[in-house]
C-alpha positions in Angstrom: -190.7 -126.3 -201.3 -192.1 -129.6 -202.4 -189.9 -131.5 -200.0 -191.0 -129.3 -197.1 -194.7 -129.9 -198.1 -194.1 -133.6 -198.2 -192.6 -133.6 -194.8 -195.6 -131.7 -193.4 -198.0 -134.2 -195.0 -196.1 -137.2 -193.6 -196.0 -135.5 -190.2 -199.8 -135.0 -190.2 -200.4 -138.7 -191.3 -198.1 -139.9 -188.5 -199.8 -137.7 -186.0 -203.2 -139.0 -187.1 -202.1 -142.6 -186.8 -200.7 -141.9 -183.4 -204.0 -140.3 -182.3 -206.0 -143.2 -183.7 -203.7 -145.7 -181.9 -204.3 -143.8 -178.6 -208.1 -143.8 -179.2 -208.1 -147.6 -179.9 -205.9 -148.4 -176.9 -208.1 -146.3 -174.6 -211.2 -148.1 -175.8 -209.5 -151.4 -175.4 -208.5 -150.6 -171.8 -211.9 -149.2 -171.0 -213.5 -152.5 -172.2 -210.9 -154.6 -170.3 -211.7 -152.8 -167.1 -215.4 -153.3 -167.4 -215.0 -156.9 -168.4 -212.6 -157.7 -165.5 -214.9 -156.0 -163.0 -217.8 -158.1 -164.4 -215.8 -161.3 -164.1 -214.8 -160.5 -160.5 -218.4 -159.9 -159.6 -219.6 -163.1 -161.4 -216.8 -165.7 -160.9 -219.2 -168.6 -161.3 -219.6 -167.7 -164.9 -215.9 -168.2 -165.5 -215.2 -171.3 -163.4 -217.3 -174.4 -164.1 -216.6 -177.5 -161.9 -219.5 -179.6 -163.3 -217.5 -181.2 -166.2 -214.6 -182.1 -164.0 -217.0 -183.7 -161.5 -218.8 -185.6 -164.2 -215.5 -186.8 -165.7 -214.3 -188.0 -162.2 -217.5 -190.1 -161.9 -217.1 -191.5 -165.5 -213.5 -192.3 -164.8 -214.4 -194.2 -161.6 -216.8 -196.4 -163.6 -214.1 -197.1 -166.2 -211.6 -197.9 -163.5 -213.9 -200.5 -161.9 -214.6 -202.1 -165.3 -210.9 -202.2 -166.1 -210.0 -203.8 -162.7 -212.8 -206.4 -163.2 -211.2 -207.6 -166.5 -207.5 -207.0 -166.0 -206.5 -206.9 -162.3 -205.3 -210.1 -160.8 -205.1 -209.9 -157.0 -202.9 -213.0 -156.9 -200.3 -211.4 -159.1 -197.8 -209.4 -157.0 -196.9 -207.2 -160.0 -200.6 -206.5 -160.8 -201.0 -203.6 -158.2 -198.0 -201.8 -159.7 -199.5 -202.2 -163.3 -202.8 -200.9 -162.0 -201.3 -197.8 -160.4 -199.1 -197.1 -163.4 -202.1 -197.2 -165.7 -204.4 -195.1 -163.5 -201.7 -192.5 -162.9 -201.0 -192.2 -166.6 -202.7 -188.9 -167.6 -202.6 -189.7 -171.3 -204.2 -193.1 -170.9 -207.7 -193.3 -172.4 -209.2 -193.8 -168.9 -207.6 -190.7 -167.4 -207.2 -188.3 -170.3 -210.7 -186.8 -170.4 -210.4 -185.9 -166.7 -206.9 -184.6 -167.2 -208.1 -182.2 -169.9 -210.9 -180.9 -167.6 -208.4 -180.3 -164.7 -206.4 -178.1 -167.1 -209.5 -176.4 -168.7 -211.6 -175.8 -165.6 -209.8 -172.6 -164.5 -208.5 -171.5 -167.8 -211.2 -168.8 -168.3 -210.6 -167.4 -164.9 -206.8 -167.4 -165.5 -207.4 -165.5 -168.8 -209.1 -162.7 -166.8 -206.3 -162.5 -164.2 -203.6 -162.6 -166.8 -205.4 -159.9 -168.8 -205.6 -157.8 -165.6 -201.8 -158.2 -165.0 -201.2 -157.6 -168.8 -199.2 -160.9 -168.8 -201.3 -161.7 -171.9 -203.5 -159.7 -174.2 -205.2 -160.2 -177.4 -206.4 -158.1 -180.3 -209.6 -156.4 -179.4 -211.6 -158.2 -182.2 -210.5 -161.6 -180.7 -211.6 -160.5 -177.3 -215.0 -159.4 -178.7 -215.5 -162.8 -180.2 -214.0 -165.1 -177.5 -214.5 -163.5 -174.1 -217.8 -163.9 -172.4 -219.9 -160.7 -172.8 -216.9 -158.7 -173.8 -218.8 -157.3 -176.8 -221.4 -155.6 -174.5 -218.7 -153.7 -172.6 -216.9 -152.8 -175.9 -220.1 -151.2 -177.1 -220.5 -149.3 -173.8 -216.9 -147.9 -174.2 -217.3 -147.0 -177.8 -220.5 -145.1 -176.9 -218.7 -143.4 -174.0 -215.9 -142.4 -176.3 -218.2 -141.0 -179.0 -220.0 -138.9 -176.4 -216.6 -137.5 -175.2 -215.4 -137.1 -178.8 -218.5 -134.9 -179.6 -217.3 -132.5 -177.0 -214.9 -129.7 -177.8 -211.8 -131.7 -176.6 -212.5 -134.5 -179.2 -212.2 -137.4 -176.6 -209.1 -136.2 -174.8 -210.7 -136.7 -171.4 -211.6 -140.3 -172.4 -208.0 -140.9 -173.5 -206.6 -139.4 -170.3 -209.0 -141.7 -168.3 -208.2 -145.0 -170.0 -205.0 -144.8 -172.0 -202.7 -145.9 -169.1 -203.6 -149.3 -167.8 -205.2 -149.6 -164.4 -205.1 -152.9 -162.6 -208.5 -154.0 -161.2 -209.6 -155.8 -158.1 -209.9 -159.6 -158.8 -209.9 -160.7 -155.2 -213.4 -162.2 -155.4 -212.5 -164.2 -158.5 -209.4 -165.5 -156.8 -211.3 -166.5 -153.7 -213.9 -168.4 -155.7 -211.1 -170.0 -157.7 -209.6 -171.4 -154.4 -213.0 -172.4 -153.1 -213.9 -174.4 -156.2 -210.5 -176.1 -156.2 -210.7 -177.0 -152.5 -214.3 -178.4 -153.0 -213.2 -180.5 -156.0 -210.1 -181.8 -154.2 -212.3 -182.8 -151.2 -214.8 -184.4 -153.6 -212.1 -186.3 -155.4 -210.8 -188.0 -152.2 -213.8 -190.3 -152.4 -212.6 -191.6 -155.7 -209.5 -193.8 -156.2 -206.4 -192.7 -158.2 -207.4 -189.0 -158.4 -204.5 -187.5 -156.5 -202.1 -187.4 -159.5 -204.8 -185.9 -161.7 -204.8 -182.7 -159.6 -201.0 -182.4 -158.9 -200.3 -179.9 -161.7 -203.4 -177.8 -160.8 -202.3 -177.8 -157.2 -198.9 -176.3 -158.2 -200.6 -173.7 -160.3 -202.9 -172.7 -157.4 -199.9 -171.5 -155.5 -199.7 -168.6 -157.9 -203.3 -167.6 -157.2 -203.6 -165.1 -154.3 -206.1 -166.0 -151.6 
């Protein structure tokens, strides 16, 4: 008899945990959906070109200063040394810009990867790290609590959000391409910038237009 009772208690605990997991997953999906929609409608909040532009200008000044001191136009090997230094992404002259070319679209990529479920984080991390995620989390918790207060104890909420639903991120992707094209055009007026954007150019091929 005791063993049967133990099995029943364990079964209830497992069922409770399973239900709690479903609730949490539904709340997480609800929040993700609202957050992704927000990002798609406000892409300028997730893609900031200003730092990359500022670093391009700073780098140009550093290049001119370095050439003035180190570049010898009479030395046939000098132009090769100059190109090698300027194309070296980890050189002190180019490294800050190289970092910005990597970082500039990272927040937008976080959104699209979250949408594709290529990557996901614990909900507490998302609440702390993703822009305005906490607002949408609270909205979803409130929605869940309203549904839970009804007779079905939140079953409609779980049915609505438990299975992942990909969202429209076309506006975010279009803005992503626009900013990249604008920066690439801007960079053409500055020497030795082509190599700086090579990696990003390859990554852009994976972003739908």
